[in-house]
PASEBA-1860 file (N, C-alpha, C; in nm, 3 decimals):
! residues 193
1> MRKDFYIF> 1.005/2.685/2.007/0.872/2.627/2.001/0.876/2.496/1.922 ~ 0.809/2.394/1.971/0.806/2.264/1.905/0.704/2.263/1.790 ~ 0.746/2.202/1.679/0.658/2.183/1.564/0.655/2.035/1.531 ~ 0.536/1.979/1.516/0.521/1.837/1.485/0.467/1.818/1.344 ~ 0.529/1.726/1.272/0.489/1.693/1.136/0.456/1.544/1.128 ~ 0.343/1.515/1.067/0.299/1.376/1.045/0.299/1.354/0.894 ~ 0.406/1.293/0.846/0.425/1.276/0.701/0.378/1.137/0.663 ~ 0.284/1.129/0.570/0.234/0.997/0.531/0.251/0.974/0.382
9> RHGQSTYN> 0.279/0.847/0.350/0.289/0.808/0.210/0.149/0.784/0.156 ~ 0.127/0.823/0.031/-0.002/0.801/-0.034/-0.041/0.653/-0.028 ~ -0.168/0.626/-0.044/-0.217/0.489/-0.049/-0.169/0.419/-0.176 ~ -0.189/0.289/-0.179/-0.148/0.210/-0.296/-0.204/0.270/-0.424 ~ -0.118/0.278/-0.526/-0.160/0.339/-0.653/-0.159/0.235/-0.765 ~ -0.217/0.275/-0.877/-0.223/0.185/-0.993/-0.083/0.148/-1.041 ~ 0.011/0.243/-1.039/0.148/0.212/-1.082/0.219/0.122/-0.982 ~ 0.188/0.136/-0.851/0.244/0.043/-0.753/0.208/-0.100/-0.790
17> VEGRTQGQ> 0.082/-0.121/-0.823/0.032/-0.255/-0.857/0.095/-0.305/-0.986 ~ 0.112/-0.217/-1.084/0.165/-0.255/-1.215/0.317/-0.271/-1.217 ~ 0.386/-0.231/-1.108/0.531/-0.242/-1.104/0.601/-0.138/-1.189 ~ 0.539/-0.021/-1.201/0.597/0.088/-1.281/0.644/0.200/-1.189 ~ 0.753/0.264/-1.231/0.802/0.377/-1.153/0.712/0.498/-1.178 ~ 0.686/0.573/-1.072/0.591/0.683/-1.082/0.658/0.818/-1.100 ~ 0.753/0.848/-1.015/0.814/0.980/-1.021/0.708/1.087/-1.013 ~ 0.715/1.182/-1.102/0.623/1.296/-1.097/0.507/1.282/-1.196
25> TNASILTD> 0.483/1.160/-1.243/0.369/1.140/-1.332/0.238/1.163/-1.257 ~ 0.140/1.211/-1.331/0.008/1.230/-1.272/-0.090/1.126/-1.324 ~ -0.039/1.024/-1.392/-0.125/0.921/-1.449/-0.162/0.813/-1.347 ~ -0.090/0.806/-1.237/-0.113/0.704/-1.135/-0.210/0.755/-1.029 ~ -0.313/0.676/-1.003/-0.416/0.715/-0.904/-0.434/0.602/-0.803 ~ -0.509/0.627/-0.699/-0.527/0.527/-0.594/-0.612/0.409/-0.642 ~ -0.574/0.290/-0.595/-0.656/0.170/-0.614/-0.762/0.170/-0.504 ~ -0.850/0.070/-0.506/-0.948/0.057/-0.397/-0.878/0.036/-0.263
33> LGKEQALT> -0.772/-0.046/-0.262/-0.696/-0.065/-0.138/-0.631/0.066/-0.096 ~ -0.578/0.141/-0.193/-0.517/0.270/-0.163/-0.615/0.368/-0.100 ~ -0.739/0.363/-0.146/-0.843/0.450/-0.087/-0.872/0.409/0.057 ~ -0.875/0.280/0.083/-0.895/0.231/0.221/-0.778/0.275/0.310 ~ -0.656/0.263/0.258/-0.538/0.305/0.335/-0.545/0.455/0.367 ~ -0.592/0.535/0.272/-0.602/0.679/0.293/-0.704/0.711/0.402 ~ -0.816/0.642/0.400/-0.917/0.661/0.506/-0.861/0.622/0.642 ~ -0.781/0.515/0.645/-0.719/0.470/0.769/-0.620/0.574/0.822
41> VGERLKDK> -0.547/0.641/0.733/-0.455/0.747/0.774/-0.533/0.853/0.852 ~ -0.646/0.894/0.799/-0.728/0.994/0.868/-0.769/0.949/1.007 ~ -0.810/0.823/1.019/-0.850/0.769/1.150/-0.733/0.770/1.248 ~ -0.614/0.735/1.198/-0.497/0.727/1.286/-0.446/0.865/1.328 ~ -0.483/0.968/1.252/-0.437/1.104/1.283/-0.541/1.187/1.358 ~ -0.661/1.135/1.379/-0.770/1.219/1.427/-0.749/1.278/1.566 ~ -0.666/1.215/1.649/-0.644/1.267/1.785/-0.509/1.335/1.802 ~ -0.448/1.376/1.693/-0.312/1.434/1.700/-0.312/1.587/1.702
49> GIEIIVTS> -0.427/1.649/1.699/-0.432/1.795/1.704/-0.383/1.863/1.577 ~ -0.393/1.794/1.465/-0.344/1.849/1.339/-0.431/1.968/1.296 ~ -0.364/2.071/1.244/-0.432/2.196/1.208/-0.447/2.215/1.057 ~ -0.362/2.149/0.979/-0.364/2.165/0.833/-0.302/2.042/0.768 ~ -0.346/2.012/0.647/-0.283/1.908/0.567/-0.216/1.976/0.449 ~ -0.088/1.947/0.431/-0.013/1.997/0.317/0.013/1.877/0.227 ~ -0.011/1.890/0.098/0.003/1.776/0.009/0.087/1.805/-0.114 ~ 0.156/1.703/-0.159/0.218/1.704/-0.292/0.107/1.732/-0.392
57> PLKRAMQT> 0.137/1.798/-0.503/0.033/1.826/-0.603/-0.002/1.707/-0.693 ~ 0.064/1.594/-0.675/0.034/1.478/-0.759/-0.096/1.411/-0.716 ~ -0.171/1.358/-0.814/-0.305/1.305/-0.788/-0.311/1.203/-0.675 ~ -0.216/1.108/-0.674/-0.222/1.002/-0.573/-0.205/1.057/-0.431 ~ -0.122/1.159/-0.415/-0.105/1.222/-0.283/-0.225/1.309/-0.249 ~ -0.276/1.381/-0.349/-0.393/1.466/-0.323/-0.516/1.382/-0.289 ~ -0.534/1.270/-0.359/-0.646/1.180/-0.328/-0.634/1.129/-0.184 ~ -0.512/1.093/-0.145/-0.488/1.042/-0.009/-0.521/1.149/0.094
65> AELANKTL> -0.476/1.272/0.069/-0.507/1.383/0.161/-0.656/1.406/0.171 ~ -0.725/1.406/0.057/-0.870/1.430/0.057/-0.946/1.322/0.133 ~ -0.906/1.197/0.114/-0.975/1.087/0.183/-0.943/1.087/0.333 ~ -0.818/1.113/0.369/-0.782/1.124/0.512/-0.858/1.238/0.576 ~ -0.883/1.342/0.498/-0.949/1.461/0.550/-1.099/1.441/0.574 ~ -1.154/1.329/0.527/-1.295/1.300/0.558/-1.314/1.288/0.709 ~ -1.212/1.241/0.778/-1.215/1.232/0.924/-1.168/1.361/0.989 ~ -1.066/1.425/0.930/-1.000/1.539/0.995/-1.068/1.673/0.971
73> NLPVKTDD> -1.128/1.691/0.853/-1.199/1.815/0.819/-1.114/1.940/0.841 ~ -1.001/1.945/0.770/-0.904/2.054/0.786/-0.880/2.125/0.653 ~ -0.819/2.244/0.658/-0.775/2.306/0.534/-0.668/2.218/0.468 ~ -0.668/2.214/0.334/-0.568/2.138/0.259/-0.498/2.233/0.162 ~ -0.366/2.234/0.166/-0.286/2.319/0.077/-0.188/2.230/0.000 ~ -0.160/2.265/-0.124/-0.058/2.192/-0.200/0.076/2.264/-0.188 ~ 0.183/2.185/-0.197/0.318/2.242/-0.189/0.411/2.154/-0.273 ~ 0.474/2.215/-0.373/0.564/2.142/-0.462/0.688/2.087/-0.393
81> HFIEVNVG> 0.723/2.137/-0.276/0.839/2.084/-0.203/0.823/1.935/-0.175 ~ 0.699/1.889/-0.163/0.674/1.752/-0.118/0.636/1.657/-0.231 ~ 0.661/1.700/-0.355/0.636/1.616/-0.471/0.738/1.502/-0.473 ~ 0.706/1.395/-0.544/0.797/1.281/-0.551/0.921/1.315/-0.635 ~ 1.024/1.233/-0.621/1.148/1.250/-0.697/1.118/1.250/-0.847 ~ 1.185/1.336/-0.920/1.177/1.337/-1.065/1.270/1.227/-1.115 ~ 1.215/1.124/-1.181/1.298/1.014/-1.229/1.330/1.027/-1.379 ~ 1.307/1.143/-1.434/1.349/1.172/-1.571/1.296/1.074/-1.674
89> VVEGMHYT> 1.388/1.019/-1.755/1.350/0.937/-1.870/1.282/0.805/-1.835 ~ 1.292/0.762/-1.709/1.233/0.632/-1.674/1.092/0.645/-1.617 ~ 1.041/0.765/-1.608/0.907/0.785/-1.550/0.803/0.701/-1.625 ~ 0.727/0.623/-1.550/0.622/0.540/-1.607/0.669/0.405/-1.659 ~ 0.800/0.383/-1.661/0.853/0.256/-1.712/0.838/0.145/-1.609 ~ 0.826/0.022/-1.656/0.821/-0.094/-1.569/0.960/-0.115/-1.508 ~ 0.964/-0.156/-1.381/1.092/-0.172/-1.312/1.186/-0.271/-1.381 ~ 1.132/-0.377/-1.440/1.219/-0.474/-1.508/1.290/-0.410/-1.628
97> KIRDEYTD> 1.222/-0.323/-1.699/1.282/-0.253/-1.813/1.389/-0.155/-1.765 ~ 1.361/-0.086/-1.655/1.459/0.008/-1.600/1.585/-0.068/-1.558 ~ 1.566/-0.182/-1.489/1.681/-0.263/-1.447/1.765/-0.308/-1.565 ~ 1.699/-0.341/-1.675/1.771/-0.385/-1.795/1.845/-0.271/-1.865 ~ 1.779/-0.157/-1.878/1.835/-0.046/-1.956/1.924/0.049/-1.876 ~ 1.901/0.059/-1.747/1.976/0.152/-1.662/2.024/0.080/-1.536 ~ 2.085/-0.037/-1.554/2.121/-0.124/-1.441/2.201/-0.053/-1.333 ~ 2.309/0.014/-1.372/2.397/0.079/-1.275/2.324/0.189/-1.197
105> IFNKMHTP> 2.253/0.274/-1.269/2.180/0.383/-1.203/2.071/0.324/-1.114 ~ 1.998/0.224/-1.165/1.891/0.162/-1.086/1.945/0.109/-0.954 ~ 2.055/0.033/-0.960/2.112/-0.024/-0.838/2.156/0.084/-0.740 ~ 2.215/0.190/-0.791/2.260/0.298/-0.703/2.142/0.377/-0.647 ~ 2.041/0.402/-0.729/1.922/0.475/-0.681/1.848/0.395/-0.574 ~ 1.858/0.262/-0.579/1.787/0.177/-0.483/1.875/0.129/-0.369 ~ 1.992/0.190/-0.352/2.077/0.163/-0.237/2.035/0.256/-0.124 ~ 1.992/0.200/-0.008/1.949/0.287/0.101/2.063/0.378/0.150
113> GDEFEDIC> 2.026/0.490/0.206/2.125/0.582/0.261/2.169/0.687/0.161 ~ 2.288/0.743/0.187/2.334/0.855/0.104/2.462/0.824/0.026 ~ 2.495/0.694/0.014/2.618/0.656/-0.055/2.623/0.707/-0.199 ~ 2.512/0.699/-0.271/2.507/0.744/-0.411/2.409/0.861/-0.425 ~ 2.422/0.958/-0.336/2.321/1.064/-0.327/2.317/1.158/-0.446 ~ 2.422/1.160/-0.528/2.424/1.251/-0.642/2.387/1.184/-0.774 ~ 2.358/1.054/-0.771/2.320/0.979/-0.890/2.175/1.009/-0.926 ~ 2.147/1.019/-1.056/2.008/1.034/-1.099/1.993/0.981/-1.241
121> YPGGESKK> 1.870/0.950/-1.279/1.841/0.911/-1.417/1.855/1.033/-1.507 ~ 1.884/1.013/-1.636/1.892/1.127/-1.726/1.764/1.213/-1.719 ~ 1.784/1.342/-1.698/1.672/1.434/-1.688/1.603/1.433/-1.553 ~ 1.659/1.360/-1.457/1.594/1.344/-1.326/1.662/1.421/-1.214 ~ 1.629/1.382/-1.095/1.669/1.450/-0.972/1.740/1.349/-0.882 ~ 1.844/1.392/-0.813/1.916/1.303/-0.721/1.848/1.297/-0.585 ~ 1.887/1.196/-0.506/1.832/1.184/-0.371/1.872/1.304/-0.285 ~ 1.992/1.353/-0.306/2.037/1.472/-0.231/1.949/1.592/-0.263
129> QVRERVFE> 1.915/1.608/-0.391/1.827/1.719/-0.431/1.689/1.704/-0.368 ~ 1.640/1.581/-0.358/1.510/1.557/-0.293/1.516/1.601/-0.148 ~ 1.621/1.558/-0.076/1.634/1.595/0.066/1.637/1.746/0.084 ~ 1.716/1.813/0.000/1.726/1.959/0.012/1.592/2.026/-0.012 ~ 1.520/1.980/-0.113/1.389/2.038/-0.146/1.289/2.014/-0.034 ~ 1.286/1.890/0.017/1.191/1.855/0.123/1.217/1.937/0.249 ~ 1.343/1.946/0.289/1.372/2.020/0.413/1.355/2.170/0.396 ~ 1.370/2.220/0.275/1.336/2.361/0.251/1.187/2.382/0.280
137> GLEEWSNK> 1.104/2.288/0.232/0.960/2.296/0.258/0.926/2.280/0.405 ~ 0.989/2.182/0.470/0.962/2.161/0.613/1.001/2.284/0.695 ~ 1.114/2.344/0.661/1.157/2.466/0.732/1.056/2.578/0.713 ~ 1.010/2.595/0.589/0.911/2.700/0.563/0.785/2.679/0.646 ~ 0.734/2.553/0.648/0.612/2.526/0.724/0.635/2.535/0.874 ~ 0.757/2.507/0.920/0.786/2.516/1.064/0.786/2.661/1.111 ~ 0.799/2.755/1.017/0.798/2.897/1.052/0.659/2.960/1.042 ~ 0.561/2.879/1.008/0.422/2.929/1.003/0.357/2.913/1.141
145> EYSNIAVS> 0.233/2.957/1.152/0.165/2.961/1.282/0.123/2.824/1.333 ~ 0.127/2.722/1.249/0.079/2.589/1.288/0.180/2.515/1.376 ~ 0.127/2.436/1.469/0.212/2.353/1.554/0.211/2.206/1.511 ~ 0.098/2.161/1.454/0.082/2.020/1.414/0.036/2.015/1.269 ~ 0.123/1.965/1.183/0.100/1.968/1.039/0.108/1.826/0.982 ~ 0.012/1.790/0.900/0.017/1.662/0.829/0.064/1.689/0.687 ~ 0.144/1.597/0.632/0.196/1.611/0.497/0.167/1.482/0.420 ~ 0.096/1.495/0.309/0.067/1.381/0.221/0.172/1.378/0.112
153> SHGIMLTQ> 0.250/1.269/0.109/0.362/1.269/0.016/0.390/1.129/-0.040 ~ 0.519/1.098/-0.059/0.561/0.985/-0.140/0.673/0.905/-0.075 ~ 0.699/0.787/-0.132/0.797/0.695/-0.078/0.939/0.749/-0.074 ~ 0.990/0.798/-0.187/1.127/0.848/-0.190/1.140/0.973/-0.104 ~ 1.039/1.057/-0.105/1.040/1.175/-0.019/1.057/1.132/0.126 ~ 0.985/1.027/0.168/0.996/0.979/0.306/1.129/0.911/0.334 ~ 1.178/0.827/0.243/1.307/0.762/0.269/1.418/0.865/0.279 ~ 1.412/0.971/0.199/1.515/1.073/0.205/1.501/1.164/0.327
161> TLVALGQR> 1.381/1.182/0.378/1.362/1.252/0.506/1.430/1.172/0.616 ~ 1.412/1.040/0.612/1.475/0.953/0.712/1.627/0.956/0.702 ~ 1.679/0.953/0.579/1.825/0.960/0.560/1.880/1.089/0.624 ~ 1.810/1.199/0.601/1.853/1.328/0.658/1.854/1.324/0.810 ~ 1.770/1.237/0.867/1.761/1.227/1.013/1.838/1.106/1.067 ~ 1.926/1.049/0.983/2.017/0.945/1.028/1.964/0.803/1.025 ~ 1.857/0.777/0.951/1.801/0.642/0.946/1.795/0.595/0.800 ~ 1.835/0.470/0.778/1.834/0.412/0.643/1.724/0.307/0.635
169> VDDVKNGS> 1.640/0.321/0.534/1.535/0.221/0.510/1.530/0.191/0.361 ~ 1.488/0.069/0.328/1.474/0.029/0.188/1.350/0.090/0.125 ~ 1.242/0.092/0.201/1.114/0.132/0.144/1.020/0.175/0.258 ~ 0.919/0.250/0.223/0.815/0.292/0.316/0.683/0.243/0.260 ~ 0.608/0.170/0.338/0.482/0.112/0.290/0.377/0.221/0.265 ~ 0.289/0.194/0.170/0.178/0.285/0.142/0.095/0.304/0.268 ~ 0.060/0.429/0.296/-0.023/0.460/0.412/0.054/0.472/0.543 ~ 0.187/0.452/0.540/0.268/0.468/0.661/0.273/0.614/0.702
177> ILHIKKEE> 0.284/0.637/0.833/0.289/0.774/0.886/0.414/0.790/0.972 ~ 0.499/0.884/0.935/0.619/0.917/1.012/0.595/1.047/1.088 ~ 0.614/1.041/1.220/0.599/1.160/1.304/0.739/1.213/1.334 ~ 0.768/1.335/1.287/0.894/1.402/1.319/0.863/1.534/1.388 ~ 0.964/1.590/1.450/0.944/1.719/1.517/1.065/1.808/1.496 ~ 1.041/1.938/1.509/1.149/2.036/1.514/1.136/2.107/1.648 ~ 1.242/2.098/1.728/1.241/2.160/1.859/1.377/2.220/1.887 ~ 1.380/2.345/1.929/1.507/2.416/1.951/1.595/2.412/1.826
185> GVWSIVEW> 1.529/2.420/1.709/1.602/2.423/1.583/1.653/2.289/1.534 ~ 1.621/2.180/1.605/1.672/2.048/1.570/1.558/1.957/1.526 ~ 1.577/1.891/1.410/1.479/1.795/1.358/1.509/1.657/1.413 ~ 1.406/1.582/1.451/1.428/1.444/1.497/1.303/1.361/1.472 ~ 1.326/1.229/1.470/1.217/1.133/1.453/1.151/1.112/1.589 ~ 1.019/1.116/1.591/0.945/1.087/1.714/0.904/0.939/1.712 ~ 0.828/0.900/1.607/0.781/0.761/1.601/0.715/0.735/1.467 ~ 0.692/0.606/1.440/0.607/0.563/1.330/0.470/0.536/1.389
193> L> 0.366/0.583/1.323/0.230/0.557/1.371/0.173/0.438/1.298
END
């Protein structure tokens, strides 16, 4: 049986604007532009037959799910599998400070693909660990009764989903929607919406 997932990155957040790394902080919330992007996500998904929205428990993802849901009017559930990467000691720090203090790790963490998949900031999580966690969650949801599921999540979560499916990208824009499917036990990219 085919299962379709529409994974979207949260709208622009206050930390995005400030140039600070977010990780699993809950201090970052949507800007006015981020709220508009979230509403647009709902409009773009309204004809996809989505049955449920699953969201990261972080405020910026939950706000995005709630605003997208103004159009969709669906049940919303939180799931820790789809939380952003844990960046450990650098959480909330400005990117320029991270580059200065953790140059080698920063460069490796920002290299697209899986070349440095086991690297992480002190106290943090590697890209490989993110992929494993995300696909554990996707597998669990693919075994539920739903056929069309929306997921409100984060940039690194999305880039690592793409890496797992054979695609390398530098970044995913706020409000972007990736449509993937699982069919005959195989995950693949369908399209960007």
